N, C-alpha and C positions, 0 to 999 in steps of 0.2 A: 504494500500500500504506500502511496506517495504521501510525503509531508505536504500539508495544505498551506503551510506558512513558513517563513524564515523568522526565527525568534532570536533576538539578541538583547543585550542590555547596554544602553547608552547613558552615561552619566548617572548611573544608579536607577534608571527607569527602564522597565521592560518594554520592548518594541516587538510588535507582531506584524509582519509584512506578508500580504497576499497579492497574488497576481502581479508580481514584479519580476523583471528580468534578473535571473541569477548572475548574469554577467555585467550588469550595471556596476560601475566601480563604486566602492565605498564612498569616495569623495563626492561623486555625483549625487548619491543618495543623501549624504549629509547636507549638502548645499541646497538640494531641492526640498529638504524638510526643515529649512530655516535655521540650520546649524551652520551659519555662514562664517563663523570665526575661523574655521578650517579653510584655507585659501587654495586656489588653483594657480600655480605658477607655470612650471614647464610642462606638467603632465607626463613627465618621463621618469620621475623619481630622482631627479638631480638636484632640485632646489630646496626641498624640505618644507616648503610652505604648507603642504598638506599633511604634515606629521600629526599622527594621533597616538595615544597610548592604548595598547591592548594587553589585557591580562593573559599572559602566556607562560609556558614552562621554560624556565631558565636552564642554563647549562648544568646547574646543580640539581635539576629535577623539581625544584620548588616554584611556586607561582611568583612571577615578577611582572612589573609594568615594563612593557617593551615598546620602544618607538618604532613606528612603521609608516610607510608612505601610503596614505589612503587612496592615492590616484592609481595605484597598481593592483589593488586588491579587489577581486570579484566579490560582490556583496554576499553571495552564498558562502564564501570562504569564512566569513565571520559569524555564520549561524551558530548559536550556542555560546558565543564568546561575549566577554564584557569589555567595553571600550570606553575611554574617556577622551573627550574633545576639550578644546581650550575653554569652552563655556562651563565645563564641569570642574575646573581646577579650583576656583575660588569657592570657599565654603563659609559664607558670611563675612569673610575678610580676604584680603589678598593672600594667596599662597606665598610661602617664602621665596620661591623662584620668581614670582611676579613682583613681589616687593623689592627684590634685589635689582630687577631690571628697571624699575621705576627709580630707585635710589641712584643707580649709575647712569641714568638717562640712556638706556640701551635700546631706545626705539625712536626713530624719526617718522618716516611715513607709516611704519607699523605693519606693512604687508607681510613681511617675513616673520614678525614677532611671534605669532601663534606657534609657528614651527619650532622656533628656539625655545619657547616656553615648554612645549611638550617634550622636547629632547631633554631639557634641564629637569623637568618633572620626573621622567623615568630614571635618569641618572641619580637624582636626589634620593630615591628610595632604594637604589643599589649602593648608596654611599660611594659613588664613583663620579662625582661632578668634577670634570676637568676639561681641557681643550678637546680631548677625543669625544667627549659626550656631545659636543657641538657640531661634530662633523656631519656632513650631509645637509647643512642649513646654510644657504647663501644670503648675504646681506649686501644690498647695492647702494645704500645711502648712509646708514648709521656709522659704519665702520666697526670692526670686530673688537677693538680695544675695550669699549664700554661693556660689550656683551661678555667678554672674558672676565672683566671685573665683577660682573654680576655672578658669574660662575664661582669666582673666588670667594664671594661673600657667603655663599651657601655651601661651600666645599666641606667645611668642618661641622656643619649643623646636623644634629642627630634627628632624623624624622620621627615624630611622635604625634601622630594625628589619626584621623579615621581612615585615611588612605593606607597608612602603614599597618593599622590594625586589621584592615580588610584582607590584606594579602595572606594572613595566617589562616583564613577560612575560605579563601577563593578556590574555585574549581577550575582546572585547566584541561581536563580530559574531554576530548571531542567525541560526540556520539555520532552514530551513522546518520546520513542524510540522503533522502531521495526526494528531491524537490523539482517541481515543474512549474514554469512560469514564462509567459510570453513565447510559447512554443519552443522553449528550451528546457533541457533536462540537465540537472546537476546532481551527481552522485558523490557521496563521501563515505566509502566503506572504511571499516576499521581493521579488517583482516585481509591478508594477501590473497587468500582463496576467493574472497568476495570480489576483490578488484579484478582478478583474472577472469572470473565468470562474467563480470560486466563487460570486459573487453571482448570476450567471445560473443556476447549478445549484441554488442555495439562496436563492430570492428573499425568504424570510422570515428570513434570517440576521441576527443582531445584530452590528453593527460595533463594534469596540472598539480603542482605542489605549492611552491611559494608564489608562483605567478609573476615574478619580477620581470621575466622576459615576455611572457604571454600578455602581461598587463599592458604592455605598450600597444598591442593590437587592440585591446579593449578600450583604453583611454582615448585612442584616436579613431576608434570605430572603423578599423581597416578590414576587419574580418568578422564573420558571423559564426558562432559556435552553437551547433544544435544540441550536441551532447558533450558534457564534460565529466570526467572522472577525476576526482581529487584524491591524491595519494598521501596528503599530509597527516592523516590520522591512522594510516596503516601501521599497526604495531611492529611488524617485522622489518619495516623500512626505517624505523626510528632508533635503532640500536647502534651503539658504538662499543666494539669489543676489542680488548687488547690482550695479546699474549706476548711472551718474550720474543717470538719470531715475527709477529705481524700485527697490523692494526686493520680492523674491518669497520668501515663507516657505512651506515645505512643510507640509502638513497634519499630519504626524506629528512635527514638530519640537517637543521639549519646551520649555515656557515658560522654563525656566532657561537654555536655550541662547539664546533670543531676548533674554532679559534681559542676557546677557553680550555677545553678538556684535553686537547692534544698538543698544547703549546710546549715547545722544547724538544719534541720528538723528531720532527722533520723541519729543519731550518728554512728550506725553500718554500714549504707550505706556509709557515709562519709569516714569512716576508710577503708572499703574494696576498694572503688574507688581509694583511695590514692595508694594502692598497686596493683591495677589492671593494669598489663602490663606497658605501657609507654604512653606518650601523643600521639605519632603517632598512636598507636592502639586505644586509647580512642576517638580520633577524628573521627574514622571510626566505631568502634564497637557499636552495639546497644543492648538495653536491651532485645528486642525480639529475636535477634540472639543468645544471651547468654543463653536464656531459650530454644529456639528451637533446638539447637544442642544437648541438653540433656546430656552434658558431665558430668560424675560423679565428675570431678574436676573443673567445672565451678566456678568462684569466686562469682557471684551474687546469685545463688540459695540458698545457706545456709542463707544469709542475708534475702532474701525475704521469705523464709520458716519461719524464726524466727519472722518475722513481719506479718505472716498470710496473705500474699499477695494473691490477686485474679487475675486470668488471663481471659481477655475477648477475645473470639474467634469468628471469623465471617466466614460465607459461604454464598452462594447465597440464601440459605433458611432462613437466619437470624443470630442472634448472641446468644451466650451462655456464661455463666461465670462459671469457675471452680476454686476451691481452688488450689493454687500451690501445696499443699500437695497431691492432687489427679492428678496432671498434669503429673508427671513422672511415666511411666509404666514399664520400664526396661532399660537395657543398650542402650543408644541412642534411646529410644522409648518414645513417649509422647502421650498425649490424643488427639493430632491433627489427624483428619481424612482427607481423600482425599478431596481436594477442600477447605480446611480451612486454615486460617492464624491467627496468633496472632495479635490482634488489640492494646491491651494496658494491662498494669499492674496497679492495684489499691492497695494502701496501706492505711489502716485506721490509723488515728493519735491517736485516743482515747485509754486510758487504759481500762482494764476490770472493770466491776462493782465491787465496794468495794475497788478499789486500789486508793492509794494517791501518789504513787511514782513508776516510771518506771526506770529500769536499762536495758541498751541495749548496746551491743558492739560486734565487730567481730574481728577475728584473722586469719591471713594467715601465715602458716609456710612453707617456701621454702628454697632452697639452696642459693638463692640470696634474698636480701630484696625486690627488685622490679623487674618487667619484668621477672617473672619466674612462672613456673607451681607449684601449691601448692602441698606439701606433704599431709597436712591436712588443710582444711579451716573450721572455726567454727563461728557460730553466736548465740548469746544468748539474750533472752528477759525475764525479770523477773518483774512482777508487785507485789508490796507490799502494804498491808493495813497499817492502822495507828499504828499497833502493830508490824510492820516489819515481818508479816507472809505472805507467798507466796500465792497469789490468782490466779496467772497465770504464766505458765512457758513454754518456748520454747527453746529447745536445738537442733540446726541444724548443720549438718556437710556435708562436701564434701571430697572426697578422701578416704572414708572408706567403700563404698558399690558400687553397680552397678549404683546407682542413688544418687543424693543428698538426704539426709534422716534426719528425726528427731529421737531423742531418746525418743520415746513416753512413754515407760515404766518408765523411769526416770522422765519425766515430771509429770506423774501421782503421783509418789512417793513424789514429792516436794510440791504438793498442800497442803496447811494448815500447812506446816512446818515453823519454824522460820528461818529467813535468817541469819544463823550462820555458823561458820566453822565446828561445830559438824555435822550440817545437810549435808554440802558438803562432809565431810569425810565418812558419813554414806552411801551415794549413790555412792561413788567412785568405789567400786567393781562392781556394776551393770553397771556403765558407761564403765568400762574397758572391760566388756564382751558383750556390747550391739551390737557390729558389728563384722563382720569377714572380715577385709580388706585383700588386697593382699600384697605380698612382691614384690617390683620392684626396679628399679635402684634408685629411689628417697628415698625409705625408706622401712624398714621391717614392717611386719604385727604387730609385738610386739611393735615397736616404735610408730606406728599409734594408737594402743590401748592406750598406755600411754598418747599420746597427747590428745586423746578424753577426758580423765579424767582430765589431768593436765591443759588443757586450760580452763575448767570450774572453776577449783580452782583459776587459775590466774584471771579469770573474777571476782570471789568473792573478792579476795584480792584487786584488783584494784578499785572495786566499794566501798569497805570500806575505802580505802585511799582517794578516791575522796570525799566521804561523810565527812570524818574528815577534809579534806582541806576546803570544803565549809562551814563547821560549825565553823572552827577555825578563 
């Protein structure tokens, strides 16, 4: 039986929605229901003006207020959730983060202010108010100094109010959903078997998890989705498992959870997650979604390629595992067949046989430091023996081909060579000609070719500097 309504809680008040499109964005609904404090800026999840707080599960498994871009969230995805907009922050008096913004004169035109308030609000209850809590919010007139001062004012304040008390009793588990509205169907199963059955029944269904990529299609109304199957509540896809040999990350695990729970295990993953969009995006985006979209400029694929990650795929007939290097088949094309979903990604921890030291790092070059599409992304893994000769090499790139890709010819050339500047310079010409990237608004083909070679040299220089520092 189908659910006849979408039920959610906004600013402490239950809302029951009938006969409404499940793919209407949360932002569009909020503004159409006179909750116009939440602003529409870019509509792409870049500016933060649409930020709201949603009660969700944090990396520690407990309820947390999480900042998210309402412009990218399908309305059906927040069914059963509790959210707070800027109208609900004050409770008879200005909230401490609002009072701080007033005191430091952190607003001029005020258009971006609601987004800053909501990001500060969520960080306030995590006791993590700092510059990073402001990322993903752009200000065009006030200037960031006064806003940073506001963050400093509430940095050491201990939250002790109804919002803090509510987290101890909040519910974050999502229940199954089968909703139909505006001739569109939205399913949210909670078990993998249910999701796979739905895909068998609806082979043309669109899979959705965090919707940060698909949300771009929704907010600009570029595509109509008749059937959507959400994977964000599927239990089997939300696990992170560690053994001494490997880490397995469920396809529906948000990137902010990976950022917290796996920090320090894979340096190249840590580095790329730091530059991956902004916190509002990382709270929604998933590792499975980043791979499943098969974007040639996705941030995580180069890192996972350089770490020889494996992808586990499931269908009603069973599961199979493929190397990520074999997963991408063409532009926006993957190994996934009809009725299949990505279950998890596994990364081995061990170095190759004969190695005594591993060097690994990633780089993202874009017009902005964070919250931007990469011109070129690169990730490198080098295993060295006790004579500093290369026994294993992985050089992976995004933004230089129709798919994320490895420089396989160069990898082979490096095996057995000494880890020296002479070796790096020797393979530079081959690296520069390894790919045939396009010229677009972000960068020319020639520029990208130079980056492919120069980033590897940068990796070498930085690894040598780090080695000297550790030995000094």
